[in-house]
N, CA, C and O atoms as a printed pandas DataFrame, in Angstrom:
     atom_number atom_name residue_name chain_id  residue_number  x_coord  y_coord  z_coord
0              1         N          MET        A               1  197.449 -149.589   32.124
1              2        CA          MET        A               1  197.033 -149.472   33.491
2              3         C          MET        A               1  197.623 -148.654   34.441
3              4         O          MET        A               1  197.013 -148.190   35.404
4              5         N          THR        A               2  199.026 -148.427   34.146
5              6        CA          THR        A               2  199.978 -147.494   34.977
6              7         C          THR        A               2  199.218 -146.188   34.635
7              8         O          THR        A               2  198.588 -145.673   35.559
8              9         N          TRP        A               3  199.205 -145.729   33.708
9             10        CA          TRP        A               3  198.556 -144.524   33.374
10            11         C          TRP        A               3  197.246 -144.066   34.001
11            12         O          TRP        A               3  197.030 -142.933   34.433
12            13         N          LEU        A               4  196.342 -145.164   33.994
13            14        CA          LEU        A               4  194.855 -144.955   34.480
14            15         C          LEU        A               4  195.070 -144.818   36.133
15            16         O          LEU        A               4  194.455 -143.986   36.800
16            17         N          ARG        A               5  195.838 -145.568   36.575
17            18        CA          ARG        A               5  196.070 -145.388   38.010
18            19         C          ARG        A               5  196.833 -144.163   38.346
19            20         O          ARG        A               5  196.551 -143.574   39.389
20            21         N          ARG        A               6  197.787 -143.712   37.557
21            22        CA          ARG        A               6  198.185 -142.261   37.802
22            23         C          ARG        A               6  197.145 -141.370   37.723
23            24         O          ARG        A               6  197.109 -140.457   38.549
24            25         N          ALA        A               7  196.219 -141.470   36.814
25            26        CA          ALA        A               7  195.042 -140.448   36.577
26            27         C          ALA        A               7  194.230 -140.399   37.913
27            28         O          ALA        A               7  193.793 -139.353   38.393
28            29         N          GLN        A               8  194.070 -141.676   38.476
29            30        CA          GLN        A               8  193.157 -141.897   39.790
30            31         C          GLN        A               8  194.040 -141.205   41.015
31            32         O          GLN        A               8  193.490 -140.582   41.923
32            33         N          GLU        A               9  195.313 -141.368   40.937
33            34        CA          GLU        A               9  196.134 -140.976   42.087
34            35         C          GLU        A               9  196.240 -139.339   42.171
35            36         O          GLU        A               9  196.340 -138.683   43.208
36            37         N          ALA        A              10  196.190 -138.819   40.771
37            38        CA          ALA        A              10  196.295 -137.500   40.737
38            39         C          ALA        A              10  195.459 -136.549   41.565
39            40         O          ALA        A              10  195.944 -135.621   42.212
40            41         N          LYS        A              11  194.204 -136.835   41.505
41            42        CA          LYS        A              11  193.328 -136.099   42.379
42            43         C          LYS        A              11  192.714 -136.880   43.305
43            44         O          LYS        A              11  192.136 -137.843   42.799
44            45         N          ARG        A              12  192.636 -136.794   44.537
45            46        CA          ARG        A              12  192.146 -137.568   45.643
46            47         C          ARG        A              12  190.815 -136.756   45.881
47            48         O          ARG        A              12  190.690 -135.551   45.664
48            49         N          PRO        A              13  189.926 -137.533   46.319
49            50        CA          PRO        A              13  189.800 -138.817   47.098
50            51         C          PRO        A              13  189.258 -140.004   46.154
51            52         O          PRO        A              13  188.537 -140.863   46.661
52            53         N          GLY        A              14  189.531 -140.052   45.047
53            54        CA          GLY        A              14  189.182 -141.396   44.303
54            55         C          GLY        A              14  188.751 -141.301   42.947
55            56         O          GLY        A              14  189.052 -142.197   42.159
56            57         N          GLY        A              15  188.085 -140.321   42.590
57            58        CA          GLY        A              15  187.815 -140.303   41.184
58            59         C          GLY        A              15  188.874 -140.224   40.195
59            60         O          GLY        A              15  189.996 -140.170   40.699
60            61         N          VAL        A              16  188.833 -140.204   39.005
61            62        CA          VAL        A              16  189.660 -140.096   37.872
62            63         C          VAL        A              16  189.450 -138.999   36.896
63            64         O          VAL        A              16  188.395 -138.880   36.274
64            65         N          SER        A              17  190.563 -138.117   36.752
65            66        CA          SER        A              17  190.659 -137.207   35.882
66            67         C          SER        A              17  190.590 -137.597   34.347
67            68         O          SER        A              17  191.236 -138.457   33.749
68            69         N          ALA        A              18  189.672 -136.767   33.904
69            70        CA          ALA        A              18  189.539 -136.698   32.313
70            71         C          ALA        A              18  190.584 -136.233   31.438
71            72         O          ALA        A              18  190.743 -136.616   30.279
72            73         N          VAL        A              19  191.199 -135.496   31.973
73            74        CA          VAL        A              19  192.053 -134.363   31.234
74            75         C          VAL        A              19  193.508 -134.254   31.857
75            76         O          VAL        A              19  193.668 -133.944   33.038
76            77         N          TYR        A              20  194.545 -134.524   31.008
77            78        CA          TYR        A              20  195.853 -134.201   31.484
78            79         C          TYR        A              20  196.491 -133.127   30.894
79            80         O          TYR        A              20  196.798 -133.378   29.729
80            81         N          TYR        A              21  196.795 -132.051   31.260
81            82        CA          TYR        A              21  197.555 -130.914   30.384
82            83         C          TYR        A              21  198.900 -130.953   30.294
83            84         O          TYR        A              21  199.606 -130.324   31.083
84            85         N          GLN        A              22  199.406 -131.721   29.289
85            86        CA          GLN        A              22  200.956 -132.122   29.195
86            87         C          GLN        A              22  201.619 -130.685   29.425
87            88         O          GLN        A              22  202.317 -130.503   30.423
88            89         N          ASP        A              23  201.412 -129.743   28.565
89            90        CA          ASP        A              23  202.091 -128.489   28.407
90            91         C          ASP        A              23  202.281 -127.997   29.995
91            92         O          ASP        A              23  203.391 -127.569   30.313
92            93         N          GLN        A              24  201.369 -128.042   30.855
93            94        CA          GLN        A              24  201.348 -127.616   32.251
94            95         C          GLN        A              24  201.829 -128.516   33.223
95            96         O          GLN        A              24  202.321 -128.134   34.286
96            97         N          GLY        A              25  201.681 -129.936   32.833
97            98        CA          GLY        A              25  201.889 -131.017   33.751
98            99         C          GLY        A              25  201.046 -131.122   35.046
99           100         O          GLY        A              25  201.417 -131.376   36.192
100          101         N          ARG        A              26  199.836 -130.863   34.567
101          102        CA          ARG        A              26  198.629 -130.895   35.705
102          103         C          ARG        A              26  197.511 -131.873   35.167
103          104         O          ARG        A              26  197.361 -132.142   33.975
104          105         N          TRP        A              27  196.713 -132.391   36.251
105          106        CA          TRP        A              27  195.503 -133.083   35.969
106          107         C          TRP        A              27  194.284 -132.262   36.139
107          108         O          TRP        A              27  194.343 -131.360   36.975
108          109         N          GLU        A              28  193.138 -132.443   35.446
109          110        CA          GLU        A              28  192.142 -131.583   35.751
110          111         C          GLU        A              28  191.112 -132.312   36.826
111          112         O          GLU        A              28  191.366 -133.444   37.237
112          113         N          VAL        A              29  190.092 -131.687   37.197
113          114        CA          VAL        A              29  189.312 -132.149   38.325
114          115         C          VAL        A              29  188.772 -133.533   37.934
115          116         O          VAL        A              29  188.802 -133.918   36.765
116          117         N          ASP        A              30  188.221 -134.355   39.056
117          118        CA          ASP        A              30  187.819 -135.769   38.889
118          119         C          ASP        A              30  186.729 -135.822   38.057
119          120         O          ASP        A              30  186.112 -134.759   38.129
120          121         N          TYR        A              31  186.187 -136.667   37.238
121          122        CA          TYR        A              31  185.357 -136.537   36.303
122          123         C          TYR        A              31  184.303 -137.783   36.445
123          124         O          TYR        A              31  184.785 -138.874   36.143
124          125         N          PRO        A              32  183.142 -137.777   36.797
125          126        CA          PRO        A              32  182.289 -138.988   37.078
126          127         C          PRO        A              32  182.092 -139.788   35.857
127          128         O          PRO        A              32  181.963 -140.988   36.100
128          129         N          GLU        A              33  182.037 -139.484   34.690
129          130        CA          GLU        A              33  181.857 -140.538   33.573
130          131         C          GLU        A              33  183.085 -141.128   33.229
131          132         O          GLU        A              33  182.990 -142.255   32.743
132          133         N          THR        A              34  184.360 -140.599   33.371
133          134        CA          THR        A              34  185.458 -141.071   33.055
134          135         C          THR        A              34  185.766 -142.307   34.391
135          136         O          THR        A              34  186.195 -143.444   34.193
136          137         N          THR        A              35  185.508 -141.867   35.377
137          138        CA          THR        A              35  185.694 -142.685   36.566
138          139         C          THR        A              35  184.868 -143.925   36.490
139          140         O          THR        A              35  185.387 -144.964   36.899
140          141         N          GLY        A              36  183.539 -143.959   35.978
141          142        CA          GLY        A              36  182.708 -144.826   35.828
142          143         C          GLY        A              36  183.204 -145.849   34.883
143          144         O          GLY        A              36  183.084 -147.031   35.204
144          145         N          TYR        A              37  183.731 -145.540   33.789
145          146        CA          TYR        A              37  184.199 -146.240   32.740
146          147         C          TYR        A              37  185.524 -147.259   33.202
147          148         O          TYR        A              37  185.725 -148.403   32.794
148          149         N          ILE        A              38  186.341 -146.487   34.161
149          150        CA          ILE        A              38  187.491 -147.063   34.612
150          151         C          ILE        A              38  187.355 -147.874   35.667
151          152         O          ILE        A              38  188.232 -148.684   35.968
152          153         N          ILE        A              39  186.228 -147.735   36.343
153          154        CA          ILE        A              39  185.938 -148.952   37.360
154          155         C          ILE        A              39  185.748 -150.306   36.585
155          156         O          ILE        A              39  186.283 -151.352   36.953
156          157         N          THR        A              40  184.980 -150.203   35.534
157          158        CA          THR        A              40  184.905 -151.648   34.954
158          159         C          THR        A              40  186.213 -152.185   34.386
159          160         O          THR        A              40  186.538 -153.372   34.340
160          161         N          THR        A              41  186.833 -151.259   34.011
161          162        CA          THR        A              41  188.266 -151.483   33.495
162          163         C          THR        A              41  189.139 -152.187   34.568
163          164         O          THR        A              41  189.817 -153.171   34.269
164          165         N          PHE        A              42  189.113 -151.680   35.794
165          166        CA          PHE        A              42  189.842 -152.016   36.736
166          167         C          PHE        A              42  189.529 -153.285   37.377
167          168         O          PHE        A              42  190.440 -154.073   37.634
168          169         N          LEU        A              43  188.203 -153.570   37.682
169          170        CA          LEU        A              43  187.231 -154.968   37.854
170          171         C          LEU        A              43  187.791 -155.898   36.826
171          172         O          LEU        A              43  188.303 -156.925   37.271
172          173         N          THR        A              44  187.786 -155.741   35.668
173          174        CA          THR        A              44  188.268 -156.686   34.566
174          175         C          THR        A              44  189.640 -157.159   34.706
175          176         O          THR        A              44  189.973 -158.343   34.647
176          177         N          TYR        A              45  190.413 -156.169   34.894
177          178        CA          TYR        A              45  191.923 -156.212   34.904
178          179         C          TYR        A              45  192.241 -157.159   36.256
179          180         O          TYR        A              45  193.034 -158.101   36.240
180          181         N          ALA        A              46  191.566 -156.780   37.282
181          182        CA          ALA        A              46  191.714 -157.454   38.437
182          183         C          ALA        A              46  191.546 -158.869   38.243
183          184         O          ALA        A              46  192.302 -159.682   38.774
184          185         N          ARG        A              47  190.421 -159.250   37.379
185          186        CA          ARG        A              47  190.079 -160.694   37.339
186          187         C          ARG        A              47  190.938 -161.301   36.459
187          188         O          ARG        A              47  191.230 -162.469   36.719
188          189         N          LEU        A              48  191.443 -160.765   35.423
189          190        CA          LEU        A              48  192.435 -161.179   34.424
190          191         C          LEU        A              48  193.811 -161.576   34.985
191          192         O          LEU        A              48  194.342 -162.646   34.690
192          193         N          THR        A              49  194.322 -160.735   35.743
193          194        CA          THR        A              49  195.550 -160.795   36.403
194          195         C          THR        A              49  195.603 -161.317   37.763
195          196         O          THR        A              49  196.671 -161.678   38.258
196          197         N          GLY        A              50  194.382 -161.376   38.450
197          198        CA          GLY        A              50  194.447 -161.663   39.875
198          199         C          GLY        A              50  195.204 -160.614   40.775
199          200         O          GLY        A              50  195.677 -160.984   41.849
200          201         N          ASP        A              51  195.293 -159.648   40.460
201          202        CA          ASP        A              51  195.942 -158.550   41.241
202          203         C          ASP        A              51  194.837 -157.735   41.881
203          204         O          ASP        A              51  194.247 -156.856   41.253
204          205         N          ASP        A              52  194.560 -158.047   43.170
205          206        CA          ASP        A              52  193.486 -157.352   43.946
206          207         C          ASP        A              52  193.589 -155.923   44.348
207          208         O          ASP        A              52  192.626 -155.314   44.814
208          209         N          ARG        A              53  194.775 -155.387   44.163
209          210        CA          ARG        A              53  194.863 -154.047   44.135
210          211         C          ARG        A              53  193.842 -153.100   43.301
211          212         O          ARG        A              53  193.353 -152.029   43.659
212          213         N          TYR        A              54  193.684 -153.728   42.223
213          214        CA          TYR        A              54  192.673 -153.023   41.329
214          215         C          TYR        A              54  190.969 -153.204   41.751
215          216         O          TYR        A              54  190.013 -152.492   41.442
216          217         N          LEU        A              55  191.034 -154.439   42.567
217          218        CA          LEU        A              55  189.791 -154.354   43.275
218          219         C          LEU        A              55  189.495 -153.241   44.317
219          220         O          LEU        A              55  188.422 -152.640   44.358
220          221         N          ALA        A              56  190.486 -153.030   45.112
221          222        CA          ALA        A              56  190.528 -151.985   46.074
222          223         C          ALA        A              56  190.470 -150.560   45.227
223          224         O          ALA        A              56  189.745 -149.654   45.641
224          225         N          TRP        A              57  191.143 -150.424   44.206
225          226        CA          TRP        A              57  191.199 -149.048   43.634
226          227         C          TRP        A              57  189.713 -148.777   42.887
227          228         O          TRP        A              57  189.184 -147.666   42.894
228          229         N          ALA        A              58  189.168 -149.864   42.294
229          230        CA          ALA        A              58  187.857 -149.756   41.874
230          231         C          ALA        A              58  186.901 -149.428   42.898
231          232         O          ALA        A              58  186.085 -148.525   42.715
232          233         N          LYS        A              59  186.945 -150.118   43.997
233          234        CA          LYS        A              59  185.966 -149.904   45.118
234          235         C          LYS        A              59  186.012 -148.243   45.629
235          236         O          LYS        A              59  185.028 -147.651   46.072
236          237         N          GLU        A              60  187.179 -147.730   45.486
237          238        CA          GLU        A              60  187.490 -146.524   46.101
238          239         C          GLU        A              60  186.864 -145.525   45.103
239          240         O          GLU        A              60  186.297 -144.497   45.473
240          241         N          MET        A              61  187.018 -145.931   43.689
241          242        CA          MET        A              61  186.216 -145.047   42.668
242          243         C          MET        A              61  184.630 -145.159   42.798
243          244         O          MET        A              61  183.824 -144.296   42.449
244          245         N          GLY        A              62  184.389 -146.217   43.287
245          246        CA          GLY        A              62  182.695 -146.618   43.388
246          247         C          GLY        A              62  182.520 -145.484   44.387
247          248         O          GLY        A              62  181.816 -144.511   44.118
248          249         N          ASP        A              63  183.189 -145.621   45.583
249          250        CA          ASP        A              63  182.786 -145.028   46.787
250          251         C          ASP        A              63  182.655 -143.367   46.678
251          252         O          ASP        A              63  181.845 -142.663   47.282
252          253         N          TRP        A              64  183.816 -142.889   45.617
253          254        CA          TRP        A              64  183.711 -141.592   45.265
254          255         C          TRP        A              64  182.411 -141.231   44.579
255          256         O          TRP        A              64  181.674 -140.316   44.946
256          257         N          GLU        A              65  182.191 -142.057   43.522
257          258        CA          GLU        A              65  181.051 -141.893   42.640
258          259         C          GLU        A              65  179.973 -141.621   43.842
259          260         O          GLU        A              65  179.531 -140.491   44.052
260          261         N          VAL        A              66  179.612 -142.708   44.570
261          262        CA          VAL        A              66  178.460 -142.461   45.487
262          263         C          VAL        A              66  178.516 -141.034   46.410
263          264         O          VAL        A              66  177.522 -140.338   46.614
264          265         N          ASN        A              67  179.451 -140.831   46.766
265          266        CA          ASN        A              67  179.563 -139.725   47.517
266          267         C          ASN        A              67  179.210 -138.326   46.895
267          268         O          ASN        A              67  178.631 -137.469   47.564
268          269         N          ILE        A              68  179.588 -138.125   45.563
269          270        CA          ILE        A              68  179.060 -137.079   44.657
270          271         C          ILE        A              68  177.669 -137.175   44.231
271          272         O          ILE        A              68  177.157 -136.186   43.706
272          273         N          GLN        A              69  176.973 -138.278   44.397
273          274        CA          GLN        A              69  175.675 -138.448   43.647
274          275         C          GLN        A              69  174.703 -137.620   44.285
275          276         O          GLN        A              69  174.633 -137.563   45.513
276          277         N          ALA        A              70  173.967 -136.988   43.545
277          278        CA          ALA        A              70  172.800 -136.272   44.030
278          279         C          ALA        A              70  171.573 -137.283   44.708
279          280         O          ALA        A              70  171.483 -138.493   44.498
280          281         N          PRO        A              71  170.791 -136.583   45.449
281          282        CA          PRO        A              71  169.749 -137.393   45.974
282          283         C          PRO        A              71  169.011 -137.867   44.866
283          284         O          PRO        A              71  168.560 -139.007   44.972
284          285         N          GLU        A              72  168.757 -137.144   43.667
285          286        CA          GLU        A              72  167.892 -137.660   42.659
286          287         C          GLU        A              72  168.621 -138.677   41.811
287          288         O          GLU        A              72  168.021 -139.217   40.882
288          289         N          GLY        A              73  169.967 -138.986   42.096
289          290        CA          GLY        A              73  170.563 -140.010   41.435
290          291         C          GLY        A              73  171.765 -139.540   40.290
291          292         O          GLY        A              73  172.652 -140.263   39.836
292          293         N          GLY        A              74  171.538 -138.285   40.017
293          294        CA          GLY        A              74  172.601 -137.817   39.026
294          295         C          GLY        A              74  173.980 -137.788   39.785
295          296         O          GLY        A              74  174.126 -137.535   40.981
296          297         N          ALA        A              75  175.070 -138.125   38.779
297          298        CA          ALA        A              75  176.460 -138.040   39.177
298          299         C          ALA        A              75  177.130 -136.515   39.221
299          300         O          ALA        A              75  178.173 -136.250   39.820
300          301         N          GLY        A              76  176.362 -135.610   38.504
301          302        CA          GLY        A              76  177.000 -134.135   38.684
302          303         C          GLY        A              76  177.823 -133.918   37.512
303          304         O          GLY        A              76  178.268 -134.814   36.794
304          305         N          GLU        A              77  178.000 -132.668   37.360
305          306        CA          GLU        A              77  178.964 -131.907   36.577
306          307         C          GLU        A              77  180.526 -131.851   36.947
307          308         O          GLU        A              77  180.903 -131.667   38.105
308          309         N          PRO        A              78  181.395 -132.023   35.874
309          310        CA          PRO        A              78  182.817 -132.115   36.423
310          311         C          PRO        A              78  183.579 -130.720   36.630
311          312         O          PRO        A              78  184.792 -130.577   36.481
312          313         N          VAL        A              79  182.620 -129.653   37.019
313          314        CA          VAL        A              79  183.341 -128.476   37.185
314          315         C          VAL        A              79  183.340 -127.961   38.688
315          316         O          VAL        A              79  183.301 -126.764   38.972
316          317         N          GLY        A              80  183.380 -128.851   39.496
317          318        CA          GLY        A              80  183.455 -128.696   41.007
318          319         C          GLY        A              80  182.203 -128.359   41.598
319          320         O          GLY        A              80  182.244 -127.749   42.667
320          321         N          VAL        A              81  180.765 -128.727   40.948
321          322        CA          VAL        A              81  179.740 -128.498   41.691
322          323         C          VAL        A              81  179.032 -129.992   41.545
323          324         O          VAL        A              81  177.988 -130.001   40.892
324          325         N          TYR        A              82  179.386 -130.962   41.961
325          326        CA          TYR        A              82  179.088 -132.245   42.194
326          327         C          TYR        A              82  177.769 -132.231   42.958
327          328         O          TYR        A              82  177.621 -131.549   43.972
328          329         N          GLY        A              83  176.768 -133.044   42.414
329          330        CA          GLY        A              83  175.447 -132.992   43.230
330          331         C          GLY        A              83  174.560 -131.647   42.848
331          332         O          GLY        A              83  173.355 -131.675   43.094
332          333         N          LEU        A              84  175.027 -130.716   42.372
333          334        CA          LEU        A              84  174.087 -129.528   42.330
334          335         C          LEU        A              84  173.576 -129.412   40.720
335          336         O          LEU        A              84  172.534 -128.802   40.479
336          337         N          ARG        A              85  174.078 -129.804   40.029
337          338        CA          ARG        A              85  173.561 -129.807   38.587
338          339         C          ARG        A              85  173.767 -131.434   37.972
339          340         O          ARG        A              85  174.783 -131.773   37.366
340          341         N          PRO        A              86  172.704 -132.278   38.227
341          342        CA          PRO        A              86  173.120 -133.464   37.771
342          343         C          PRO        A              86  172.990 -133.737   36.321
343          344         O          PRO        A              86  172.034 -133.269   35.703
344          345         N          ARG        A              87  173.937 -134.505   35.707
345          346        CA          ARG        A              87  173.712 -134.757   34.188
346          347         C          ARG        A              87  172.536 -135.692   33.787
347          348         O          ARG        A              87  171.876 -135.540   32.759
348          349         N          SER        A              88  172.323 -136.760   34.786
349          350        CA          SER        A              88  171.258 -137.491   34.329
350          351         C          SER        A              88  170.826 -137.989   35.862
351          352         O          SER        A              88  171.607 -138.219   36.785
352          353         N          SER        A              89  169.508 -138.084   35.881
353          354        CA          SER        A              89  169.037 -138.785   37.122
354          355         C          SER        A              89  167.580 -139.290   36.837
355          356         O          SER        A              89  167.095 -139.228   35.707
356          357         N          THR        A              90  166.960 -139.756   37.835
357          358        CA          THR        A              90  165.656 -140.758   37.936
358          359         C          THR        A              90  164.609 -139.247   37.862
359          360         O          THR        A              90  164.781 -138.262   38.580
360          361         N          PRO        A              91  163.621 -139.385   36.896
361          362        CA          PRO        A              91  162.597 -138.457   36.994
362          363         C          PRO        A              91  161.773 -138.513   38.072
363          364         O          PRO        A              91  161.343 -139.575   38.523
364          365         N          ALA        A              92  161.479 -137.244   38.596
365          366        CA          ALA        A              92  160.462 -137.309   39.723
366          367         C          ALA        A              92  159.197 -137.781   39.494
367          368         O          ALA        A              92  158.658 -137.396   38.457
368          369         N          ARG        A              93  158.546 -138.584   40.272
369          370        CA          ARG        A              93  157.023 -139.111   40.075
370          371         C          ARG        A              93  156.128 -138.456   41.026
371          372         O          ARG        A              93  154.927 -138.726   41.032
């Protein structure tokens, strides 16, 4: 959990990086898919331990996901063009 929290803190404002370059000592850009998985991990951990900080951090991640979401519903690519190239979205009807 410490490592996951560190991955969230590395790149603000709330998403979680999917990659850490150990040889360079740096984190890559926040990644929507990774962040989504970690939200549920933080929620479960908060429930199991009673540590409400993890609820707040999960909310921060969720807010970040909403902020990068395209109007069509896609979460975007992890290359700095969030919202411009959705990975998945609801088909237009």
